[in-house]
Backbone bond lengths (Angstrom), bond angles and torsions (degrees), N, CA, C in turn:
res aa  C-N    CA-C-N  psi(-1)  N-CA   C-N-CA  omega(-1)  CA-C   N-CA-C  phi
1 X - - - 1.450 - - 1.523 108.32 -
2 X 1.309 116.69 115.01 1.456 121.96 -175.57 1.520 113.81 -99.40
3 X 1.308 117.93 -2.43 1.461 119.41 -178.02 1.521 110.66 -89.10
4 X 1.314 114.62 144.55 1.454 121.42 177.50 1.523 109.29 -83.92
5 X 1.334 117.55 144.78 1.462 118.16 174.78 1.528 109.67 -66.36
6 X 1.321 117.33 151.72 1.466 119.17 -179.73 1.525 110.84 -67.50
7 X 1.314 115.48 150.94 1.463 120.95 175.99 1.516 108.43 -69.94
8 X 1.330 115.99 134.25 1.456 119.11 173.72 1.519 108.72 -126.07
9 X 1.312 115.12 152.74 1.457 121.85 175.90 1.521 106.97 -134.65
10 X 1.317 115.79 126.45 1.459 120.11 -175.55 1.525 112.49 -61.19
11 X 1.322 116.85 -27.16 1.465 119.70 -179.34 1.529 112.30 -91.42
12 X 1.333 116.66 8.68 1.464 121.54 178.61 1.530 108.85 -128.47
13 X 1.343 116.14 87.59 1.470 119.85 -175.96 1.525 114.29 -53.92
14 X 1.331 117.12 -30.38 1.465 118.85 -179.67 1.529 111.76 -64.40
15 X 1.338 117.17 -27.40 1.463 119.28 178.50 1.527 110.95 -71.13
16 X 1.317 116.76 -28.96 1.467 120.92 178.10 1.524 110.30 -80.79
17 X 1.324 116.79 -35.63 1.466 121.11 -178.45 1.529 112.72 -64.36
18 X 1.335 117.63 -19.99 1.465 120.60 179.45 1.531 112.15 -76.00
19 X 1.321 117.17 -11.61 1.461 121.64 -177.96 1.528 111.15 -83.13
20 X 1.343 116.99 157.88 1.466 119.37 171.44 1.537 109.60 -61.08
21 X 1.321 117.34 156.14 1.466 121.48 -174.41 1.523 114.02 -53.05
22 X 1.344 117.77 -45.72 1.459 119.08 -178.98 1.525 111.32 -66.05
23 X 1.315 117.25 -35.41 1.466 120.95 177.38 1.527 110.85 -70.87
24 X 1.328 117.33 -32.50 1.466 120.49 176.67 1.522 110.28 -60.38
25 X 1.326 116.67 -43.73 1.465 120.68 179.45 1.522 110.89 -60.91
26 X 1.316 116.77 -43.03 1.467 121.19 179.11 1.526 110.17 -64.56
27 X 1.322 117.04 -43.98 1.463 121.18 -179.11 1.523 111.24 -63.96
28 X 1.323 117.23 -42.51 1.470 120.70 179.20 1.526 109.94 -63.45
29 X 1.325 117.52 -43.42 1.465 120.94 178.46 1.527 110.38 -62.32
30 X 1.338 116.95 -42.76 1.462 120.97 177.01 1.527 110.52 -58.89
31 X 1.320 116.63 -46.90 1.469 120.77 -179.03 1.522 110.93 -62.08
32 X 1.324 116.74 -42.97 1.464 120.32 179.43 1.525 111.37 -63.67
33 X 1.324 116.84 -43.12 1.464 120.47 179.10 1.524 111.09 -66.51
34 X 1.318 117.26 -40.90 1.464 121.01 179.16 1.522 110.88 -62.05
35 X 1.327 115.94 -43.10 1.461 120.94 179.24 1.531 110.62 -62.13
36 X 1.335 116.85 -41.92 1.462 121.13 179.64 1.524 110.95 -66.00
37 X 1.322 117.03 -43.81 1.468 120.64 179.36 1.523 110.36 -60.82
38 X 1.318 116.82 -44.90 1.466 120.69 179.09 1.520 110.26 -62.09
39 X 1.324 117.30 -46.34 1.467 121.06 -178.98 1.527 110.85 -63.99
40 X 1.331 117.24 -42.63 1.464 121.03 179.07 1.523 111.70 -63.91
41 X 1.319 116.42 -24.36 1.467 121.58 178.94 1.521 112.12 -89.78
42 X 1.329 116.61 -0.86 1.457 120.62 179.93 1.516 113.56 82.66
43 X 1.319 117.09 17.39 1.462 120.97 -179.07 1.522 110.51 -104.36
44 X 1.308 115.79 143.25 1.459 119.49 170.16 1.529 107.49 -80.64
45 X 1.312 116.08 166.38 1.470 119.60 176.52 1.521 110.67 -59.67
46 X 1.336 116.42 -39.37 1.467 120.07 179.14 1.521 111.40 -63.57
47 X 1.350 117.10 -41.95 1.467 120.57 177.99 1.528 110.50 -62.03
48 X 1.325 115.76 -47.23 1.460 120.88 -179.77 1.522 110.93 -59.46
49 X 1.336 116.09 -44.96 1.464 120.47 -179.90 1.524 111.56 -64.91
50 X 1.332 117.38 -38.10 1.466 120.76 178.71 1.526 110.59 -64.70
51 X 1.324 116.61 -42.13 1.465 120.50 178.31 1.527 109.83 -63.25
52 X 1.320 116.55 -44.66 1.467 120.95 179.21 1.520 111.15 -60.56
53 X 1.318 116.05 -45.39 1.467 120.42 179.97 1.526 111.11 -62.93
54 X 1.327 117.10 -43.54 1.466 120.26 178.93 1.525 111.34 -64.05
55 X 1.326 116.93 -38.77 1.465 120.23 179.30 1.527 111.28 -65.32
56 X 1.322 117.18 -33.00 1.464 120.38 178.45 1.522 111.63 -71.50
57 X 1.316 117.21 -27.90 1.466 121.63 -176.89 1.524 113.38 -92.86
58 X 1.333 117.00 -25.33 1.463 121.39 -170.45 1.531 109.78 -125.53
59 X 1.330 116.51 106.01 1.463 121.48 -176.93 1.525 112.13 -62.84
60 X 1.324 117.84 -34.74 1.462 121.26 179.06 1.519 110.45 -66.10
61 X 1.324 116.33 -43.93 1.465 121.31 177.75 1.528 110.18 -62.69
62 X 1.325 116.85 -42.57 1.462 121.41 178.72 1.524 110.37 -60.09
63 X 1.322 117.04 -42.53 1.466 121.42 179.69 1.526 110.55 -64.79
64 X 1.333 117.37 -38.17 1.470 120.77 177.20 1.525 110.79 -61.79
65 X 1.317 116.45 -41.47 1.467 120.62 178.08 1.529 109.88 -63.58
66 X 1.330 116.48 -45.71 1.462 120.26 -179.61 1.527 111.01 -61.40
67 X 1.329 117.29 -42.14 1.464 120.83 179.15 1.525 111.24 -64.72
68 X 1.323 116.79 -39.74 1.468 120.51 177.99 1.530 110.43 -64.22
69 X 1.316 116.90 -39.53 1.465 120.31 178.99 1.526 110.93 -64.99
70 X 1.316 116.84 -37.87 1.468 120.74 177.57 1.522 109.82 -64.44
71 X 1.334 117.00 -44.74 1.469 120.77 179.62 1.528 111.09 -61.49
72 X 1.310 117.27 -40.62 1.468 121.23 -178.90 1.523 111.05 -65.39
73 X 1.310 117.19 -36.22 1.469 121.35 -176.60 1.520 113.38 -77.72
74 X 1.313 117.59 -18.00 1.463 120.00 -178.87 1.525 109.89 -71.44
75 X 1.351 115.08 141.50 1.481 118.38 179.24 1.512 112.19 -69.39
């Protein structure tokens, strides 16, 4: 399969509506879980999105996030 999945944005319902029905259910569940994780971490949606955007643009920042996640998961 050489096609890329369509871009979706949880705050743009029209981007989810373009998906097949079964994929819409998965996308909605993903968005709901992402929102809960952000809220449980004390982040607003805007904060979470800003962090995500910065991680996509800055490899060093992304690596810092990955290292922090590894540290958190260690017993």
